[in-house]
VODREN-803590 format. One record per residue (C-alpha): residue number from 1; residue in one letter; x, y, z. Coordinates in nm, 3 decimals. Layout:
+------+------+---------+---------+---------+
! resi ! resn !      c1 !      c2 !      c3 !
+------+------+---------+---------+---------+
!  NUM !    A !       X !       Y !       Z !
...
+------+------+---------+---------+---------+
//
This chain:
+------+------+---------+---------+---------+
! resi ! resn !      c1 !      c2 !      c3 !
+------+------+---------+---------+---------+
!    1 !    M !   1.430 !   2.557 !  -1.158 !
!    2 !    E !   1.639 !   2.279 !  -1.308 !
!    3 !    R !   1.809 !   2.212 !  -0.973 !
!    4 !    K !   1.468 !   2.189 !  -0.803 !
!    5 !    L !   1.345 !   1.938 !  -1.064 !
!    6 !    Q !   1.660 !   1.733 !  -1.015 !
!    7 !    A !   1.609 !   1.736 !  -0.642 !
!    8 !    L !   1.281 !   1.552 !  -0.690 !
!    9 !    R !   1.471 !   1.270 !  -0.854 !
!   10 !    T !   1.714 !   1.209 !  -0.562 !
!   11 !    P !   1.704 !   0.887 !  -0.372 !
!   12 !    R !   1.603 !   1.081 !  -0.059 !
!   13 !    A !   1.284 !   1.196 !  -0.227 !
!   14 !    V !   1.203 !   0.839 !  -0.331 !
!   15 !    G !   1.274 !   0.717 !   0.023 !
!   16 !    L !   1.068 !   0.982 !   0.198 !
!   17 !    V !   0.749 !   0.943 !   0.004 !
!   18 !    G !   0.782 !   0.567 !   0.025 !
!   19 !    I !   0.823 !   0.577 !   0.400 !
!   20 !    V !   0.512 !   0.796 !   0.443 !
!   21 !    F !   0.313 !   0.564 !   0.216 !
!   22 !    A !   0.418 !   0.248 !   0.402 !
!   23 !    L !   0.335 !   0.392 !   0.741 !
!   24 !    L !  -0.007 !   0.526 !   0.630 !
!   25 !    L !  -0.107 !   0.192 !   0.461 !
!   26 !    A !   0.013 !  -0.018 !   0.749 !
!   27 !    A !  -0.181 !   0.204 !   0.999 !
!   28 !    A !  -0.496 !   0.178 !   0.786 !
!   29 !    I !  -0.468 !  -0.210 !   0.757 !
!   30 !    I !  -0.407 !  -0.250 !   1.124 !
!   31 !    L !  -0.705 !  -0.031 !   1.217 !
!   32 !    V !  -0.934 !  -0.216 !   0.983 !
!   33 !    R !  -0.816 !  -0.560 !   1.107 !
!   34 !    L !  -0.865 !  -0.451 !   1.474 !
!   35 !    A !  -1.209 !  -0.308 !   1.417 !
!   36 !    V !  -1.344 !  -0.571 !   1.175 !
!   37 !    P !  -1.172 !  -0.904 !   1.249 !
!   38 !    D !  -1.203 !  -1.165 !   0.974 !
!   39 !    E !  -1.370 !  -1.415 !   1.204 !
!   40 !    P !  -1.689 !  -1.622 !   1.184 !
!   41 !    G !  -1.982 !  -1.538 !   1.402 !
!   42 !    N !  -2.138 !  -1.215 !   1.510 !
!   43 !    V !  -1.814 !  -1.021 !   1.517 !
!   44 !    G !  -1.825 !  -0.966 !   1.143 !
!   45 !    T !  -2.169 !  -0.795 !   1.161 !
!   46 !    S !  -2.173 !  -0.631 !   1.503 !
!   47 !    W !  -1.896 !  -0.379 !   1.429 !
!   48 !    V !  -2.139 !  -0.147 !   1.243 !
!   49 !    T !  -2.341 !  -0.089 !   1.570 !
!   50 !    D !  -2.032 !  -0.045 !   1.786 !
!   51 !    P !  -1.944 !   0.324 !   1.806 !
!   52 !    S !  -1.575 !   0.254 !   1.899 !
!   53 !    R !  -1.529 !   0.015 !   1.605 !
!   54 !    R !  -1.701 !   0.254 !   1.370 !
!   55 !    R !  -1.468 !   0.543 !   1.468 !
!   56 !    T !  -1.169 !   0.316 !   1.416 !
!   57 !    V !  -1.287 !   0.213 !   1.069 !
!   58 !    Q !  -1.357 !   0.581 !   0.980 !
!   59 !    T !  -1.004 !   0.669 !   1.086 !
!   60 !    A !  -0.859 !   0.409 !   0.859 !
!   61 !    L !  -1.074 !   0.533 !   0.573 !
!   62 !    N !  -0.946 !   0.885 !   0.622 !
!   63 !    L !  -0.586 !   0.752 !   0.597 !
!   64 !    I !  -0.630 !   0.554 !   0.278 !
!   65 !    P !  -0.666 !   0.844 !   0.033 !
!   66 !    F !  -0.339 !   0.994 !   0.158 !
!   67 !    A !  -0.171 !   0.651 !   0.139 !
!   68 !    G !  -0.279 !   0.630 !  -0.223 !
!   69 !    I !  -0.157 !   0.980 !  -0.301 !
!   70 !    F !   0.194 !   0.905 !  -0.154 !
!   71 !    F !   0.201 !   0.578 !  -0.334 !
!   72 !    L !   0.158 !   0.758 !  -0.669 !
!   73 !    W !   0.434 !   0.995 !  -0.575 !
!   74 !    F !   0.645 !   0.694 !  -0.479 !
!   75 !    M !   0.583 !   0.534 !  -0.818 !
!   76 !    G !   0.672 !   0.859 !  -0.999 !
!   77 !    A !   0.987 !   0.906 !  -0.793 !
!   78 !    V !   1.099 !   0.543 !  -0.859 !
!   79 !    R !   1.046 !   0.585 !  -1.235 !
!   80 !    A !   1.237 !   0.916 !  -1.231 !
!   81 !    R !   1.526 !   0.752 !  -1.050 !
!   82 !    I !   1.537 !   0.462 !  -1.298 !
!   83 !    G !   1.522 !   0.712 !  -1.592 !
!   84 !    E !   1.595 !   0.591 !  -1.944 !
!   85 !    A !   1.745 !   0.266 !  -1.821 !
!   86 !    E !   1.400 !   0.119 !  -1.747 !
!   87 !    D !   1.285 !  -0.190 !  -1.936 !
!   88 !    Q !   0.964 !  -0.115 !  -2.122 !
!   89 !    F !   0.805 !  -0.452 !  -2.038 !
!   90 !    F !   0.865 !  -0.440 !  -1.668 !
!   91 !    A !   0.799 !  -0.063 !  -1.665 !
!   92 !    T !   0.453 !  -0.124 !  -1.812 !
!   93 !    V !   0.376 !  -0.397 !  -1.555 !
!   94 !    F !   0.511 !  -0.177 !  -1.283 !
!   95 !    L !   0.292 !   0.119 !  -1.383 !
!   96 !    G !  -0.026 !  -0.086 !  -1.459 !
!   97 !    S !  -0.016 !  -0.287 !  -1.137 !
!   98 !    G !   0.055 !   0.024 !  -0.929 !
!   99 !    L !  -0.238 !   0.212 !  -1.069 !
!  100 !    L !  -0.472 !  -0.087 !  -1.032 !
!  101 !    F !  -0.359 !  -0.126 !  -0.670 !
!  102 !    V !  -0.454 !   0.230 !  -0.593 !
!  103 !    A !  -0.786 !   0.204 !  -0.772 !
!  104 !    T !  -0.879 !  -0.120 !  -0.595 !
!  105 !    L !  -0.765 !   0.016 !  -0.262 !
!  106 !    F !  -0.986 !   0.322 !  -0.310 !
!  107 !    G !  -1.272 !   0.087 !  -0.410 !
!  108 !    A !  -1.243 !  -0.103 !  -0.083 !
!  109 !    A !  -1.245 !   0.220 !   0.113 !
!  110 !    A !  -1.547 !   0.344 !  -0.079 !
!  111 !    A !  -1.733 !   0.024 !  -0.009 !
!  112 !    A !  -1.658 !   0.043 !   0.362 !
!  113 !    G !  -1.751 !   0.413 !   0.372 !
!  114 !    G !  -2.076 !   0.349 !   0.192 !
!  115 !    L !  -2.158 !   0.071 !   0.444 !
!  116 !    L !  -2.114 !   0.309 !   0.736 !
!  117 !    V !  -2.343 !   0.570 !   0.580 !
!  118 !    T !  -2.601 !   0.306 !   0.481 !
!  119 !    A !  -2.599 !   0.161 !   0.837 !
!  120 !    D !  -2.686 !   0.511 !   0.977 !
!  121 !    L !  -2.989 !   0.535 !   0.751 !
!  122 !    A !  -3.117 !   0.178 !   0.776 !
!  123 !    G !  -3.303 !  -0.001 !   1.045 !
!  124 !    A !  -3.148 !  -0.244 !   1.288 !
!  125 !    G !  -3.228 !  -0.559 !   1.083 !
!  126 !    S !  -3.095 !  -0.402 !   0.768 !
!  127 !    K !  -2.783 !  -0.294 !   0.947 !
!  128 !    L !  -2.683 !  -0.657 !   1.024 !
!  129 !    Q !  -2.758 !  -0.780 !   0.674 !
!  130 !    G !  -2.590 !  -0.488 !   0.499 !
!  131 !    S !  -2.284 !  -0.499 !   0.719 !
!  132 !    S !  -2.225 !  -0.871 !   0.638 !
!  133 !    F !  -2.239 !  -0.802 !   0.267 !
!  134 !    G !  -2.029 !  -0.485 !   0.291 !
!  135 !    R !  -1.770 !  -0.656 !   0.503 !
!  136 !    H !  -1.720 !  -0.933 !   0.249 !
!  137 !    V !  -1.699 !  -0.687 !  -0.040 !
!  138 !    T !  -1.448 !  -0.474 !   0.148 !
!  139 !    Y !  -1.234 !  -0.764 !   0.247 !
!  140 !    S !  -1.245 !  -0.912 !  -0.104 !
!  141 !    L !  -1.134 !  -0.589 !  -0.266 !
!  142 !    L !  -0.856 !  -0.538 !  -0.007 !
!  143 !    T !  -0.715 !  -0.878 !   0.058 !
!  144 !    T !  -0.787 !  -1.044 !  -0.283 !
!  145 !    Y !  -0.775 !  -0.788 !  -0.562 !
!  146 !    A !  -0.566 !  -0.500 !  -0.414 !
!  147 !    M !  -0.308 !  -0.738 !  -0.267 !
!  148 !    R !  -0.273 !  -0.932 !  -0.592 !
!  149 !    M !  -0.193 !  -0.613 !  -0.773 !
!  150 !    A !   0.048 !  -0.521 !  -0.486 !
!  151 !    A !   0.219 !  -0.861 !  -0.549 !
!  152 !    V !   0.266 !  -0.789 !  -0.925 !
!  153 !    F !   0.395 !  -0.439 !  -0.834 !
!  154 !    T !   0.642 !  -0.586 !  -0.574 !
!  155 !    F !   0.763 !  -0.845 !  -0.825 !
!  156 !    S !   0.819 !  -0.595 !  -1.104 !
!  157 !    T !   0.990 !  -0.344 !  -0.879 !
!  158 !    S !   1.219 !  -0.609 !  -0.732 !
!  159 !    T !   1.311 !  -0.730 !  -1.083 !
!  160 !    I !   1.382 !  -0.378 !  -1.193 !
!  161 !    G !   1.587 !  -0.313 !  -0.883 !
!  162 !    H !   1.782 !  -0.632 !  -0.940 !
!  163 !    R !   1.862 !  -0.568 !  -1.302 !
!  164 !    L !   1.973 !  -0.210 !  -1.247 !
!  165 !    G !   2.161 !  -0.290 !  -0.928 !
!  166 !    V !   1.946 !  -0.046 !  -0.733 !
!  167 !    L !   1.850 !  -0.305 !  -0.475 !
!  168 !    P !   2.080 !  -0.536 !  -0.279 !
!  169 !    R !   2.040 !  -0.914 !  -0.317 !
!  170 !    W !   1.865 !  -0.967 !   0.010 !
!  171 !    L !   1.612 !  -0.698 !  -0.061 !
!  172 !    Y !   1.498 !  -0.801 !  -0.403 !
!  173 !    L !   1.483 !  -1.161 !  -0.289 !
!  174 !    L !   1.269 !  -1.047 !   0.001 !
!  175 !    G !   1.049 !  -0.873 !  -0.255 !
!  176 !    Y !   1.000 !  -1.202 !  -0.446 !
!  177 !    L !   0.899 !  -1.370 !  -0.117 !
!  178 !    V !   0.657 !  -1.092 !  -0.040 !
!  179 !    A !   0.502 !  -1.118 !  -0.384 !
!  180 !    L !   0.454 !  -1.489 !  -0.347 !
!  181 !    T !   0.297 !  -1.438 !  -0.003 !
!  182 !    L !   0.053 !  -1.182 !  -0.140 !
!  183 !    L !  -0.036 !  -1.403 !  -0.436 !
!  184 !    L !  -0.082 !  -1.730 !  -0.251 !
!  185 !    V !  -0.196 !  -1.658 !   0.107 !
!  186 !    S !  -0.342 !  -1.311 !   0.113 !
!  187 !    G !  -0.709 !  -1.342 !   0.180 !
!  188 !    S !  -0.675 !  -1.666 !   0.367 !
!  189 !    V !  -0.417 !  -1.577 !   0.628 !
!  190 !    A !  -0.508 !  -1.279 !   0.847 !
!  191 !    W !  -0.263 !  -0.990 !   0.864 !
!  192 !    S !  -0.060 !  -1.124 !   0.571 !
!  193 !    E !  -0.124 !  -0.808 !   0.369 !
!  194 !    L !   0.100 !  -0.618 !   0.610 !
!  195 !    V !   0.404 !  -0.764 !   0.434 !
!  196 !    F !   0.345 !  -0.518 !   0.143 !
!  197 !    P !   0.378 !  -0.196 !   0.341 !
!  198 !    M !   0.668 !  -0.344 !   0.538 !
!  199 !    W !   0.850 !  -0.432 !   0.219 !
!  200 !    A !   0.787 !  -0.079 !   0.082 !
!  201 !    L !   0.924 !   0.061 !   0.406 !
!  202 !    G !   1.232 !  -0.152 !   0.374 !
!  203 !    V !   1.297 !  -0.046 !   0.015 !
!  204 !    S !   1.229 !   0.321 !   0.096 !
!  205 !    L !   1.467 !   0.314 !   0.395 !
!  206 !    H !   1.736 !   0.155 !   0.186 !
!  207 !    I !   1.706 !   0.403 !  -0.091 !
!  208 !    F !   1.694 !   0.691 !   0.155 !
!  209 !    V !   2.004 !   0.577 !   0.348 !
!  210 !    A !   2.189 !   0.498 !   0.019 !
!  211 !    G !   2.130 !   0.850 !  -0.098 !
!  212 !    L !   2.273 !   1.021 !   0.213 !
!  213 !    P !   2.649 !   0.985 !   0.127 !
!  214 !    S !   2.606 !   1.128 !  -0.222 !
!  215 !    R !   2.394 !   1.406 !  -0.077 !
!  216 !    H !   2.644 !   1.501 !   0.192 !
!  217 !    G !   2.956 !   1.440 !  -0.009 !
!  218 !    P !   2.954 !   1.766 !  -0.202 !
!  219 !    V !   2.879 !   1.966 !   0.111 !
!  220 !    G !   3.181 !   1.826 !   0.288 !
!  221 !    A !   3.395 !   1.885 !  -0.015 !
!  222 !    S !   3.301 !   2.246 !  -0.045 !
+------+------+---------+---------+---------+
//
């Protein structure tokens, strides 16, 4: 039992759950952006009546809960890897921002899902009016609030990785750049929110690859 619990703390476990989270979140963001472009005009309200776009949004909404679940596992695995060396201040910011990110992400998904259901029950005129409101709420939750929490999470994780020597210089500096991007331009520059899952993917791949030698070393020695 002790060896199984220790296996959950290996860099490979951290890397695997982080990779799955990054891919799921990136796929969900891409699907939403393709189905509901952030553009003026009728595009922002007509997606509710388009069956193809509706199916695309529904697919993204089905991915988001799993992305949130794997993100929580990713947070837990990172904290287990840091262990007793974690700084209480940054650990608190790390944990709080991560939980708020998941909560806000789920809120955006719930708003979009409620809009789809409401559009099925309402008339044609109500569909257009409701879809415009729901679209703005969904985009505000996703690109403004969720991504700001993702920025804080990225900054705290990069700082912890830098102080403990877990992340190389280029990767934690990239994390700072990603955090600034999410703080300053997310919500005003389309597709900018994709930098967060891409950063998480880079961190997860680095941790996974870094854990391979220590994982294989004992096997070769025996």
